[in-house]
N, C-alpha and C positions, 0 to 999 in steps of 0.2 A: 360619681363614679359612673365609668362606663355603662350604657345601654345597651340591651338586645345581644348581650355578648354573652353566650351558656359557659364559655370555659372559665369566666369568673365565678361559678358555683364551686369551683372547686378552690376558691382562693383560699377559704376559711379553714382549710386543711396542714395551710402553713402558717405558725403564729407569726412569724420574723415580720412579714409582709404588713402588719398591723402595726407595726412599731417602727415604720420607717420605710424611705422607698430604696425597694432591693432591687438593685439592678445589676447585678454581678454573677447569674447564674452561669455563666461562660466560665466561673471559675469555682465558685462553691454555691451548685443550689441552693433552695432553701429545704429547712427540715419538714416533711409530712408529721402531723401532729402520731400518725400510728407507729412512726418509728421508736416513739418512746417505749410505745406499747410492746411492740418486738423485743427490744432490748430487754424490758422487764420479765420477757417469756424467758429469753436468753437467760438471765439471773436465775430468775425461778427453776428453769432447767438444772443448771448447775446445780444449783442449791440444793435440789431435792431428789436429782436423778444420779448426781455426781459421774462417776467414770461408763455407769451403764447408758449416757446420751449417746455417746459414739455409735452405738448397735440401734439406737432409738432415733436416727434421724441425722446426727451431727456427720458421719462419715460421707453420707450421700447429701449433704448440704450443696457442696461444690453443683455437683450436676444437675440439682433440686432449681437453686438459682438461675444458673444459666439458663435451664429452659424456660424461667418467666423471662429472661432476657430476649430470647429468641424470635419473638412475636415482633418486638421495636425494632431487632436488625432484621427480620423478614428473612431469617434463615430457619433450618430444621431444627427441632429439638436433638439434643446428644451431641451438638455439635460445637457448642461452648465450654472451655474451663476457665474457674476462677482463680485469679492470683492477686497475690498483694498488689500490684500496679503495672503499668503498660512494661517499663523498664524490663521486669522481672519476665512478662510475656513475650517480649521480644527475645529475649535473650534464649530463651527457649526455643525461640524458632530460629535462632541463627545458629543456636549450638543442633540444629539438626543438619546443619551443611558443611561442607569442606570448602576449606581455601588453601587448599596445597598442589591445586592444577591449574590449567590455562581458565579455567571459570573462577575467578576468584574476586570480582571487581562486587563491590559494593555503592549503587549510585543513587544519591539523594539529593534537595538542592539545598540551597543556604537557607531557606526560611522555615525550613522545620524547626521543631521544638529543640531546644537544645539536648535535652536528654538522649533524643534520637540519635545525636551526633556523637555522644560522649558515649552510649553504649556501642556502639556499632566501630567507634576510634580502637576500642580494646582489641577487638579482632585482627586489626594489624598485625598482633603477637603470632597469630594461628598463620598468618601470610596473607590476608585479606588484604586488598587495596582502597581506598575509601577515595570515590569521584564524587566532588562536589560540585553541582552544577548552578551558578551564578543568577541569579536576576538580578537585570539592569532595574527594573520596576519594584519596588519594596513591598507592593499591594499584590501582585501576581506573580506566579512562576514562570520562567520561559518553556513554555509546554513543548516549542520545538526542538529546543535546545536540551531539555530532557529527554526526548523521545530518540534524538541523534546519539545523545549518551550512553543508551541502552542497547547494546549488541551482545555478541556471541561470547563475550568474557565477563558477561554478569552476570551474578548467583542471586542476587536479589537488588530490591527498590524500595527501601522504606520512603511511605507517601503519606502524608497529611490528606485528607477529603478536604477538611477545612483548615484554614491557616490561622494560627492562634492568633496571632497579632492582628491582620489584618480581615478577618473572616473571609477570604475568598474561597469558594468552592472549586476543586482542581479538578481538571478532568480525567477521574479517575479511569474511566471504561477504557480510555484511547492509551492510556499507560498500560493496561495491565494487556490490553490486545498485543501493543508493540512488545513488551516483555515475554510474552508466550510464545511470539514468531519466533524470538532468538533464544527459549528457552531458559528464559529467566523468572523469577516468580516475584509478586509485589508483597508486601506489607502496607496494609492501608490503613493507616490510625485515625478511626473514624469519632475519639475523644470529644471534638467538638461538633459534630455533627451529630451521634447517638440522640436521639431524644427530642431532637430538632429540626432537624434534615432527615427526609426520606433517603431512602439509600435502595440498590437492586444490588446486595452482594452475591447473591446467586446468580441473577442474569451479567453480570459483568463478567463472571467465573472468579471471583476474587480469590485468592489464592491463602491468606490470613487477613486478619481483622481483628485489631485490637483497639483496647480504649478502654475507659474507667466509668465507674458511677458516681463520682465528685460533682459533676457540673449539668447537665440538662437534664439527667436521669433522675438527679434529688435522692441518690444514694447513700450519698456519704463518702469518706475515704476509706480504703483499704479492700474494696472491691472491684480491683481491674478484670480483666477479660480476655480471653482468643478464643476465637473463631478461626478452625481450620476445615476447608473444603475436605468433605466428606471423601474423595478419592487418594488426597495427599495423605490425610489422618490414618488412614489403613498400611501408607508403607514408610513415613519417616521415622527414624529413631532418634530423639533426641539425648543429646549427652547430658544436656541440663534436668538429671530427673531424680527424683526420689521415689521414697517408699511408696507415695500414694499414685506413683505413678505404674506399679508390679500389678501384675496380672493377679497375684496372690498377697497382699501386703500384709494379711495378720499369719500368713506361712513363716515370716521373717526370713525368709531365704538370704543367703549371703551370696556373693559374688555376684557375677553377670545380672543385668535385670532381666527379668521374660514381662516385657511390655504389654499391659492392659491395651484392652482395646480404647477407642476414643470416646468421651473425650478425656478421659482420666488418664490415659500414656502421656498428655501434654501436662499431668500435676506435678507439683516437686513433693513439697513433704505436706506436715500436718495443716489441714484447711483453716481461714483465719475465718474460724465460727462467727463470734460477734460482730465481724464488721459484713459479713453476707445476712445474719438477722437485719442488720441496719437496712441494707440495700434495697429488702424487698418491697416495702411500702412505695419509695420512689419508682420502681419498675411496674409496679401496679398500676398506679395511677397515671403514668405515663402513657400503658398500653390500654386502659379503660377511654382516656380521653382520643388517642388516635395521633402516630404524628402526622399525619397530613392536615388536620384541623390544628395541632400546635404549630407546624408550619405556615397554615394560612396565617393564622394570628400573629406570629413572629414578623413576617412579611410587612404586614401592615403597620406594627407599632416600630419596626426600623425604618421603615420608610420616611414615618410620623419624626423620629430621631435625628433623620438625616436631613430633611426639609427645615427642620427647625436651627440645624447646626450652620446649615449653608445660609441660611435668611439671617442667621447672626454675624455672617462673615466667617467662620471658623472652616479652617480645612477637615476633610473628612477622608481616612486611610481607610475605606472601606469601599467596596463595589457599589457603583448606585444600581446596577440592573438587579433586580429581582433573583433571577439564574444563577448568578454571580455570589451571591451573598448569602453568609450564614445567618447567625443569629445574633450577631455582637457588631454592634457601631463603633467605630474605634476614631474620636475626635482630638484632633491636636490643635493646643492653643499653650499660649506662652507659660513658662513658668508650670510645666502642666503636672509634675509631681508634687507639688505644693498645692496647685489648685486642687489636685485628688485628694490630698489630705482635708483640706478645709470642705470639699464636698461630703467627707467621709464625717467630720466633726458635724455638719450641717443633716446628718442621717439621711444622704442620698449616698447610697453605698456602691462604690465600682471599684476598678481599680485603673492602674496605669503600668504601660509597658515601654520602656526607652527606646526610642526609635520609632514609635507608632503612637503612642497618644493615651487619651482615658480613654478605656474601654466602659461600655453601656451597653445592657445583656438585658430587654425583656422578655418575660417567657410568660406562659400562658398564665399565671396568677397575677399579672401586672394590667394598669388599666393605663387609659389614655392620659388620664388625669397627672398620675404619676410621672409619665413622659414628661407633660411639658412643666412641671415642678423641676424636673432633674436640669431640663435646659433652662428655665429662667433660673434657679439656683447657679447654674454653671455661668450664666450671663452675669449675675449680681457679683459674684468672685471675682471673675475676670474685669468687669468694670470699676471694682474697688482697685483692682491691683493697676489697672491706668491711671486712676487717680491719685492714687499714690505716689506713682513714678514719675507723672507730671507736677505734681506737687512742688 
């Protein structure tokens, strides 16, 4: 096991790493042991307190959980609302804006996660014009072309801070600055960054940030989040709103909503209570370690992966420069989907994305030996494939 690595003290918190080489935290982070305790606490509360639980903590659980996440995102408490997933969060943002005037463009790159495209395409029916900025490089966005596409006709710019296929870190600050100069707003998708890459949402004057807990936060599914810049949060009125967004939800008033203050005004319906119980342990551990320390180790392990992959003659579809690289390394080998299946069969847990390659993502609980085992196993499988094809 790696020596002189204080972060490995947290390894015992994650049972799955004792059973396999787990390098898929960009997709589903390992579950902390204490998550099971939290879910038991949820079940016990439901069993023993029943409907009383709503007034004994459940109704406020979205705000409480968002406040646990706030220091990881480096934003103020009371600025994060919790949702089922990023699509819901972005739908709420989109519903705060109009698309029937001259400012109706939604500008995004072709390298966004597909769900981001699908959601905003749906707003064409309300008058939105969707503008895709194509990238000639599958690893990086074309920053100049994106900047040029943002003009006074633009209302929203959905942008991933870290691209899901290549792990390229986009220049969010520059995009936000251009958007603000022309009166547009940026929705920053930090899903592939939160918990692994430090960010400066306040310093960048980020309008909105969205993400989920499934990946580097080790919080599991069903706990998406939405950050809204405080000055915007006071003025925006989402059309996609439910009773949890009402100033007096238990008055059960009908008709037009009377919005609550932030962050509740961006809620929809009844909170996803079990998922928010589950998310807490990962948040607590990541906050205890600190994203800066996680990032330092991530760069060291991803560099080890890149060097080994290049030495083996494989194509790496991830930036080499530390400043441009998130927490994932994408390795392109022939017949990558089949090779991925074989890696998983041999207990090296990774995933594959078409047009990119095999994604490997070490986190703070991984060791250098696991990196070496993953690359060694990959070389064995690829070598066996070459042997069969030449036989």
